C-alpha positions in Angstrom: 111.9 125.6 118.0 114.6 126.6 120.6 116.1 129.9 119.8 119.6 130.9 120.8 120.2 133.4 123.7 121.4 136.0 121.1 118.0 136.1 119.3 115.6 139.0 120.1 112.7 136.7 119.2 113.7 134.4 122.1 113.3 137.3 124.6 109.8 138.3 123.7 110.4 140.8 120.9 108.8 140.9 117.4 110.1 143.2 114.7 107.4 145.4 113.1 107.8 147.5 110.0 105.5 150.4 108.9 106.3 150.9 105.3 105.4 153.6 102.7 106.3 153.4 99.1 105.7 155.2 95.8 102.5 154.1 94.1 101.3 154.1 90.5 97.7 155.2 90.2 95.4 152.3 89.0 98.4 150.0 88.3 98.1 147.0 90.7 100.9 145.1 89.0 103.4 147.8 89.4 102.3 148.4 93.0 102.6 144.7 93.8 106.2 144.9 92.5 106.9 147.8 94.8 105.3 145.9 97.8 107.4 142.9 97.0 110.6 144.9 96.8 110.1 146.3 100.3 108.8 142.9 101.5 112.1 141.3 100.4 114.1 144.0 102.3 111.9 143.3 105.3 112.6 139.6 105.0 116.3 140.2 105.0 115.8 142.4 108.0 114.0 139.7 110.0 110.7 141.7 110.1 107.8 139.7 111.5 105.0 142.0 110.3 105.2 144.5 107.4 102.5 147.1 107.1 101.7 149.0 104.0 99.4 152.0 103.3 95.7 152.1 102.6 94.7 151.0 99.1 98.4 150.8 98.1 97.7 148.3 95.4 95.7 150.9 93.4 96.5 154.2 95.1 94.2 155.8 97.6 93.5 158.8 95.3 92.2 156.7 92.4 88.6 158.1 92.8 86.1 156.8 90.3 88.7 154.6 88.5 88.3 152.2 91.4 84.9 151.2 90.0 86.5 149.9 86.7 86.5 146.2 86.2 90.0 146.3 84.6 91.4 147.8 87.8 89.6 145.5 90.2 90.5 142.4 88.1 94.2 143.6 88.3 93.9 143.9 92.0 92.9 140.3 92.3 95.8 139.2 90.2 98.2 141.3 92.2 97.0 139.7 95.5 97.3 136.2 94.0 100.8 137.1 93.0 101.7 138.5 96.4 100.4 135.3 98.0 102.5 133.1 95.8 105.6 135.2 96.2 105.2 135.3 100.0 105.8 131.6 100.3 109.6 132.2 100.6 109.3 135.4 102.7 109.4 135.6 106.5 107.1 138.7 107.2 103.4 138.8 107.4 102.4 141.3 104.7 99.4 143.6 105.4 98.5 145.4 102.2 95.7 147.8 101.3 93.4 147.0 98.4 89.8 147.5 97.1 87.9 144.2 96.9 84.5 143.2 95.7 82.4 141.2 98.0 78.9 140.3 97.0 77.4 143.5 95.5 79.6 146.0 97.3 83.2 147.3 97.2 85.3 147.4 100.4 88.4 149.2 101.4 90.5 146.4 102.8 93.5 145.3 104.7 94.7 142.1 103.1 96.8 139.8 105.3 99.2 137.4 103.6 101.8 135.0 105.0 103.9 132.1 103.7 101.8 131.5 100.6 98.4 131.9 102.3 95.7 134.6 102.3 95.1 134.6 106.0 92.3 137.0 106.1 90.8 140.3 104.8 89.7 143.1 107.2 87.4 145.8 105.7 87.5 149.4 106.8 84.6 150.0 109.3 84.3 153.8 109.2 84.3 155.7 106.0 84.9 159.4 106.0 82.6 161.4 103.7 83.3 164.9 104.9 85.6 167.8 103.9 88.0 166.4 101.3 86.8 162.8 101.8 84.2 161.0 99.6 84.6 157.3 100.4 81.0 156.3 100.7 80.7 157.2 97.0 82.6 154.0 96.3 82.9 151.8 99.4 80.6 150.1 101.8 81.4 150.2 105.6 82.7 146.9 106.8 81.5 147.1 110.4 78.6 144.7 109.8 80.7 142.1 108.1 81.7 139.9 111.1 81.8 136.2 110.6 82.0 136.5 106.8 84.3 134.9 104.2 85.5 136.3 100.9 86.7 134.9 97.6 89.7 136.7 96.0 90.3 135.0 92.6 91.1 131.4 93.5 91.6 132.1 97.1 89.2 132.1 100.0 89.7 133.7 103.5 87.9 135.0 106.5 86.5 138.4 105.9 85.4 141.0 108.5 86.6 143.5 111.1 86.6 140.8 113.7 89.8 139.1 112.8 92.9 138.5 115.0 96.0 136.9 113.6 98.0 134.9 116.2 101.4 133.5 115.8 101.6 130.0 117.4 105.4 130.1 117.7 105.9 133.7 118.9 104.1 134.0 122.3 102.1 137.1 122.5 102.2 138.2 118.9 98.5 138.8 118.0 97.9 141.2 115.1 94.8 143.3 114.2 94.4 145.6 111.3 92.2 148.6 110.9 92.1 151.2 108.2 92.8 155.0 108.5 89.5 156.6 109.7 88.9 153.7 112.0 91.3 155.2 114.6 89.7 158.6 114.4 86.4 157.5 115.9 85.6 157.5 119.6 85.7 153.7 119.9 88.1 152.4 117.3 87.9 148.7 116.2 91.4 148.3 117.5 90.1 149.0 121.0 87.9 146.0 121.0 90.6 143.9 119.3 93.1 144.8 122.1 90.6 143.8 124.7 90.1 140.5 122.8 93.9 139.9 122.9 95.5 141.8 120.1 99.0 143.2 121.0 100.1 144.6 117.6 97.6 147.0 116.2 98.1 148.1 112.6 96.7 151.1 110.7 96.8 151.2 106.9 96.3 154.9 106.1 95.8 157.1 103.1 95.5 160.4 105.0 96.3 163.3 102.8 98.4 165.9 104.6 97.3 169.3 105.8 99.0 171.6 108.4 99.2 170.0 111.9 97.5 166.7 110.8 100.8 164.8 111.4 100.7 165.8 115.0 97.1 164.7 115.3 98.0 161.3 113.9 100.8 160.9 116.4 98.5 161.9 119.2 96.0 159.3 118.1 98.6 156.5 117.7 100.3 157.3 121.0 97.1 157.5 122.9 95.7 154.3 121.4 98.9 152.4 122.1 98.9 153.7 125.7 95.2 153.1 126.4 95.2 149.6 124.7 98.5 148.6 126.3 99.6 147.6 122.8 101.9 148.4 119.9 100.4 150.6 117.3 102.0 150.8 113.8 100.9 153.4 111.3 101.7 153.8 107.6 100.4 156.7 105.4 100.3 157.1 101.6 103.1 159.2 100.1 104.7 159.5 96.7 102.7 158.8 93.6 99.3 159.7 94.9 97.3 162.1 92.9 97.8 165.8 93.8 94.7 167.0 92.0 93.6 168.8 95.2 95.7 167.2 97.9 99.2 166.3 99.0 100.7 163.3 100.8 103.5 163.0 103.3 104.1 159.2 103.8 104.2 159.4 107.6 105.1 156.1 109.3 105.6 155.3 113.0 105.6 152.6 115.6 104.4 153.2 119.2 104.4 150.8 122.1 102.5 151.6 125.3 102.6 155.3 124.6 106.3 155.3 123.7 107.5 156.2 120.2 109.9 153.4 119.0 110.5 154.5 115.4 109.4 157.0 112.8 110.5 158.1 109.3 110.9 161.6 107.8 107.9 162.8 106.0 107.5 163.7 102.3 110.0 161.0 101.3 111.5 160.7 97.9 111.3 156.9 97.8 110.2 153.9 99.9 110.7 154.3 103.6 109.9 152.2 106.7 109.9 152.6 110.4 111.3 149.4 112.0 111.1 148.5 115.6 111.3 145.5 117.9 108.1 145.5 119.9 108.3 144.1 123.4 105.5 141.6 123.7 106.5 140.6 127.2 106.1 144.2 128.4 102.6 144.4 126.9 101.6 141.1 128.4 102.9 142.2 131.8 101.2 145.6 131.7 97.9 143.9 130.9 98.4 141.3 133.7 99.1 144.1 136.3 96.4 146.5 135.2 93.4 144.5 136.0 91.0 147.2 134.8 92.1 146.3 131.3 90.4 142.9 131.5 87.5 144.4 133.5 86.9 146.6 130.5 86.8 143.5 128.3 84.1 142.0 130.6 82.0 145.1 130.2 82.2 145.1 126.3 82.7 141.4 125.6 84.3 141.9 122.1 83.8 139.0 119.8 86.7 138.2 117.4 87.8 135.2 115.3 91.4 134.1 115.7 93.4 133.0 112.6 96.5 131.1 113.6 99.8 131.0 111.7 103.4 130.0 112.3 106.0 132.7 111.9 109.2 130.5 112.1 111.5 133.3 113.5 115.2 133.1 112.5 117.5 131.4 115.0 120.2 134.0 114.6 121.4 137.2 116.3 119.3 140.0 114.6 120.3 142.7 117.0 117.8 144.8 118.8 115.9 147.6 117.0 114.4 149.9 119.7 115.5 152.7 122.0 117.3 151.1 124.9 118.4 153.2 127.9 121.6 152.3 129.8 119.9 154.0 132.7 116.2 153.2 132.5 115.4 155.6 135.4 117.3 158.4 133.5 116.1 159.6 130.1 118.7 160.4 127.5 116.6 163.3 126.1 117.7 166.6 127.8 114.2 168.1 127.9 112.6 164.9 129.4 115.5 164.5 131.9 115.0 168.1 133.1 111.3 167.4 133.5 111.9 164.2 135.4 114.4 165.9 137.7 112.0 168.8 138.3 109.2 166.3 139.2 111.3 164.0 141.3 112.7 166.9 143.3 109.3 168.5 143.9 107.6 165.2 144.8 110.2 164.8 147.5 110.0 168.4 148.7 106.2 168.5 148.7 106.0 165.2 150.5 108.4 166.4 153.3 106.6 169.7 153.5 103.2 168.1 154.1 104.6 165.7 156.7 106.3 168.5 158.6 103.2 170.7 158.5 101.1 167.8 159.7 103.2 167.1 162.8 103.6 170.7 163.9 106.7 172.0 162.1 109.5 170.1 163.8 113.2 170.9 163.1 114.6 168.6 160.4 117.5 166.5 161.8 119.8 165.0 159.2 123.1 163.3 159.2 125.3 164.5 156.3 128.3 162.5 155.1 129.4 164.4 152.0 128.0 161.6 149.9 125.3 161.7 147.2 122.3 160.6 149.2 122.6 162.8 152.3 123.5 165.7 150.0 120.4 165.3 148.0 118.2 164.8 151.1 119.7 168.1 152.5 118.7 169.9 149.3 115.2 168.6 149.6 115.0 169.7 153.3 116.3 173.2 152.4 113.7 173.7 149.7 110.9 172.4 151.9 111.9 174.9 154.6 111.9 177.7 152.0 108.4 176.8 150.9 107.2 176.8 154.5 108.7 180.2 155.1 111.0 178.8 157.8 114.7 179.7 158.3 117.2 177.2 157.0 119.0 177.6 160.3 116.3 175.4 161.8 117.8 172.5 159.8 120.0 170.6 162.3 122.7 168.9 160.3 125.3 166.6 161.8 128.5 165.1 160.5 129.6 162.1 162.5 133.1 160.9 161.5 133.9 157.3 162.3 136.9 155.2 162.1 137.1 155.5 158.3 135.7 159.0 157.5 137.9 160.8 155.0 138.8 164.4 155.5 137.5 165.1 152.0 133.9 163.9 152.6 133.9 165.4 156.1 134.9 168.8 154.7 132.3 168.4 151.9 129.6 167.7 154.4 130.5 170.8 156.5 130.9 173.1 153.5 127.6 171.9 152.1 125.6 172.4 155.3 127.2 175.9 155.7 126.4 176.9 152.1 122.8 175.7 152.5 122.5 177.7 155.6 121.8 174.8 158.0 123.1 174.6 161.5 126.0 172.1 161.4 127.7 170.3 164.3 130.4 167.5 164.3 129.9 164.6 166.6 132.8 162.1 166.8 131.3 158.7 167.1 134.5 156.8 167.7 134.5 157.0 171.5 130.9 155.6 171.7 131.7 153.0 169.0 134.9 151.9 170.9 132.9 151.6 174.1 130.3 149.3 172.4 133.0 147.3 170.6 134.8 146.8 173.9 131.6 146.0 175.8 130.7 143.2 173.3 134.3 141.9 173.3 135.0 142.7 169.7 138.6 142.1 168.6 139.0 145.7 167.2 138.8 146.9 170.8 142.0 145.0 171.5 143.8 146.6 168.6 143.1 143.8 166.0 142.3 145.1 162.5 139.0 143.2 162.3 136.6 145.2 160.1 133.6 142.9 159.9 129.9 143.6 159.6 129.7 144.1 163.4 132.4 146.7 163.2 130.5 148.5 160.4 127.1 148.3 161.9 128.1 149.6 165.3 129.2 152.8 163.6 126.0 153.0 161.4 123.8 152.3 164.4 125.4 154.9 166.6 125.0 157.5 164.0 121.2 156.8 163.7 120.9 156.5 167.5 122.5 160.0 167.9 120.1 161.4 165.3 117.0 160.1 167.0 118.1 161.3 170.4 119.0 164.7 169.0 115.5 164.9 167.5 114.1 164.1 170.9 116.2 166.8 172.5 115.5 169.6 169.9 111.9 168.9 168.9 112.9 167.5 165.6 112.3 164.7 163.1 115.0 162.5 161.5 115.2 162.7 157.8 116.1 159.4 156.1 118.7 159.5 153.3 118.7 155.9 152.0 117.7 155.6 148.3 115.6 153.1 146.3 118.7 151.3 145.0 120.0 150.6 148.5 116.5 149.3 149.6 116.5 147.0 146.6 119.9 145.5 147.6 119.3 145.7 151.4 122.4 147.9 151.6 121.4 149.5 154.8 121.8 148.8 158.5 118.5 147.5 159.8 116.6 149.1 162.7 119.0 151.3 164.6 120.8 152.2 161.4 120.3 154.1 158.1 117.3 151.9 157.3 115.3 153.9 159.8 114.1 157.5 160.1 111.0 159.5 160.7 110.5 160.3 157.0 112.6 158.8 154.2 112.7 161.4 151.4 115.0 159.4 149.1 113.2 156.1 149.4 111.6 156.4 145.9 114.7 157.7 144.1 117.3 155.3 142.5 121.0 156.0 142.9 121.5 156.5 139.2 118.9 159.3 139.1 120.0 161.2 142.3 123.2 162.5 140.7 121.2 163.9 137.8 118.7 165.6 140.2 121.6 167.2 141.9 123.0 168.4 138.5 119.6 169.8 137.7 119.5 171.6 141.1 122.9 173.1 140.2 121.9 174.0 136.6 118.6 175.6 137.6 119.9 177.2 140.8 117.0 175.7 142.8 117.7 177.5 146.0 121.5 177.2 145.7 124.1 179.9 145.1 127.5 179.6 143.3 129.4 178.5 146.4 126.9 175.8 147.1 126.9 174.7 143.5 130.7 174.2 143.8 130.3 172.0 146.8 127.6 170.0 145.1 130.0 169.4 142.2 132.6 168.1 144.6 130.1 165.6 146.0 129.2 164.4 142.5 132.9 163.8 141.9 133.3 161.6 145.0 133.3 157.8 144.8 130.3 156.1 146.5 131.4 154.6 149.8 129.9 154.0 153.3 133.3 154.9 154.8 132.9 152.3 157.6 136.2 150.4 157.0 139.6 152.2 157.1 141.6 152.5 154.0 143.7 149.5 153.0 147.5 149.4 152.7 147.2 151.0 149.3 145.4 154.0 150.9 142.2 153.2 148.9 138.9 153.7 150.7 136.2 151.1 150.8 134.1 151.3 147.7 130.5 150.2 147.8 130.5 149.2 144.1 133.6 147.1 144.5 131.7 145.1 147.1 128.2 144.7 145.7 128.6 145.7 142.1 127.9 148.7 140.0 124.7 150.6 140.7 124.3 151.2 137.0 123.7 147.4 136.5 121.7 147.0 139.7 119.3 149.8 138.8 118.9 148.3 135.3 117.8 145.0 136.9 115.7 146.8 139.5 113.7 148.7 136.9 112.9 145.7 134.7 112.0 143.5 137.7 110.0 146.0 139.6 108.2 147.5 136.6 107.8 144.5 134.3 108.6 141.3 136.2 110.9 140.3 133.3 112.8 137.0 133.3 116.5 137.3 134.4 117.7 136.0 131.0 115.8 138.8 129.3 117.3 141.4 131.6 120.8 140.0 130.9 120.1 140.2 127.2 118.9 143.8 127.5 121.8 144.8 129.8 124.4 143.3 127.4 122.8 145.2 124.5 122.6 148.5 126.4 126.1 148.3 128.0 128.1 146.3 125.6 129.7 149.3 123.8 130.4 152.6 125.6 130.6 154.5 122.3 127.2 153.2 121.0 123.9 155.0 121.7 123.2 158.0 123.8 124.3 158.9 127.4 122.2 161.1 129.7 123.0 164.8 129.3 125.8 165.9 131.7 127.2 162.4 132.2 131.0 162.8 132.4 132.8 161.4 129.5 135.5 159.9 131.7 132.9 157.9 133.6 131.6 156.2 130.5 132.2 152.5 130.5 131.0 149.2 129.1 130.0 145.8 130.6 130.2 142.5 128.7 127.8 139.6 129.1 129.9 137.7 131.7 130.1 140.8 133.9 126.3 141.5 133.5 125.6 137.9 134.5 127.9 138.0 137.5 126.3 141.1 139.0 122.8 140.1 138.1 123.2 137.0 140.2 124.2 139.2 143.1 121.2 141.4 142.6 118.8 138.4 142.4 120.1 136.9 145.6 120.0 140.2 147.5 116.7 141.4 146.1 114.7 138.2 146.4 116.4 136.2 149.1 117.9 138.7 151.5 116.6 142.3 151.6 112.9 142.0 151.9 112.8 142.1 155.7 114.4 145.5 155.6 111.9 146.8 153.1 108.9 145.4 155.1 109.7 147.8 157.9 110.7 151.0 156.1 109.4 154.4 157.2 107.1 156.5 155.1 108.4 158.3 152.0 107.0 159.4 148.7 106.9 157.3 145.6 108.8 159.0 142.8 109.4 156.8 139.8 106.6 155.4 137.7 108.6 152.1 137.7 107.5 151.7 141.3 108.5 152.0 144.9 109.6 149.3 147.4 107.2 150.3 150.2 105.1 147.4 151.5 102.3 149.9 151.7 102.7 150.8 148.0 104.0 149.0 145.0 105.9 146.0 146.4 104.6 143.4 148.8 106.7 140.3 149.3 107.5 137.7 152.0 110.5 138.5 154.1 111.4 134.8 154.1 111.5 134.4 150.3 114.3 133.0 148.1 115.8 133.5 144.7 115.8 129.9 143.5 113.5 130.2 140.5 115.1 133.4 139.2 118.7 132.0 139.5 117.5 128.7 137.9 116.0 130.6 134.9 119.2 132.5 134.4 121.3 129.3 134.7 119.2 127.6 132.1 119.8 130.4 129.6 123.5 131.0 130.4 124.8 127.8 132.0 128.5 128.7 131.5 128.1 132.1 133.2 126.0 131.3 136.2 127.2 129.7 139.4 125.6 126.6 140.8 
């Protein structure tokens, strides 16, 4: 079935719910009612997989009552009823129940969908220590592979070796394990993930004691990270016996180590954590991390696959997961501060090591009063401090051209002076005029021709001056171009800002640099009050290469007016570089992230006046620009970039690091994919 562009299921997502609910001890009929009530809510919420707690059809804390035939017979009837009722429900239901098989009793995850009992997975590892006593009643299910079970009039595969794969939702492969199974060194879900499971479920009883909730989160997070999977967890809560224990009903959903959703603990009614799991991301991570499949080759896990059809709704169901407008910039203040600390110190330590290795040259840097050169200068200053060298050894140059504004020029000088660098001004206009005249450019005859030659003559002269100054003063040229500019090819090749002796900003995207500068200001990382004021002035200045004189309206050339907003370009860069996503998916995500400026979180410190929104046509317009520049134009510049440290876990664009691509590539397949998804918004 073809799904509309607006559907999250079209773009590789599957909605997962981890549910907890009040139980009635030893009353399977009442508990089936409670499960169905939540299942119907999940159905209305377009949930694909709904997970319930361990033994929720009887209560986990039933103790010896679980051996009573009246209870076990009622469990069978409850399961038959759930199977019948599920015929009209969308979600796969995964429910905890005690079931008889041959001469033993098993603690089971019962998997139901669309009127079928798809399978039953018994708990493999039974705790019988401290407060737990499970082997008194249950048999471990680790030896039950390749089995089948009868539940009343139903028959289904039985064993810990079951995977449930949706035929019509690519990548949705479900595995269920029960509580203690994730507390052992090699959980069943580890083998299941190696065998192809992407959504790992844990039905848990888990009475609560101090700090156990943190332990559970650590286990779920680490298992989702190590298995490159989603991990959903649902613990027992209200209604369980409090003879000697208490219960907190913790639920959560992790994906690849990232918490997507959780509920408050000790609830006073049914609760569920609901999140849209990104199956594409998990598949891409496994594809890239070849050691994942190497591990499968070592252990060769054997699983049976049960197929089913989910039939996802062909409607707009929204998107239920954290979604950053700025994927390189966390919204959480603590995480952002940590990222800025690490980014800054990665750059500083990289530069420090390079300068030490080549004999302590004087750093030579061109400062424009813009974001990139400002940040690079801060990195240089900190590296000099760490080396115990005077900041006066930093040779900073401002090189005004035909379009340099007095504002940025004064920013550059004030910044260099406040940092303590040596600062000189070199007017490049005479040299640029001589070159333009020598090549017969119309500008030399007074014509207002501001073409790429006009721009690149200025950019090239600046770099030429810097390299010759480095020769003259025993220095090294510090590159200032950032990751975003490398992605777009927004740099003058060779004798231009694409080249340097060491490129400290090459791993930092444009959207993160401003936050690192804010962090430097806030934490006074080697800056005083005067310097902080200059840095704030830089942050308040519009991004511009200042190579073309102001127009008749007096407005300076704006980079983002010409090539599009860096916020959208960095969004596309992150998802292409890190995950290799389809352009249509990136457009879907960007429209969701940027569609409403008042929805969701903004990074801390982001000015309220600068908050804006982009609709889908705008997203599609600039995504086409990005695809053309990234895939069809800019690679030859990236193939020859200087050394510089990788900063973001999303990757770098160094041909020696994360990104290797042909310089004579094209963007055809990416543009065609976007055109097929959004034909009315994409140019031919």
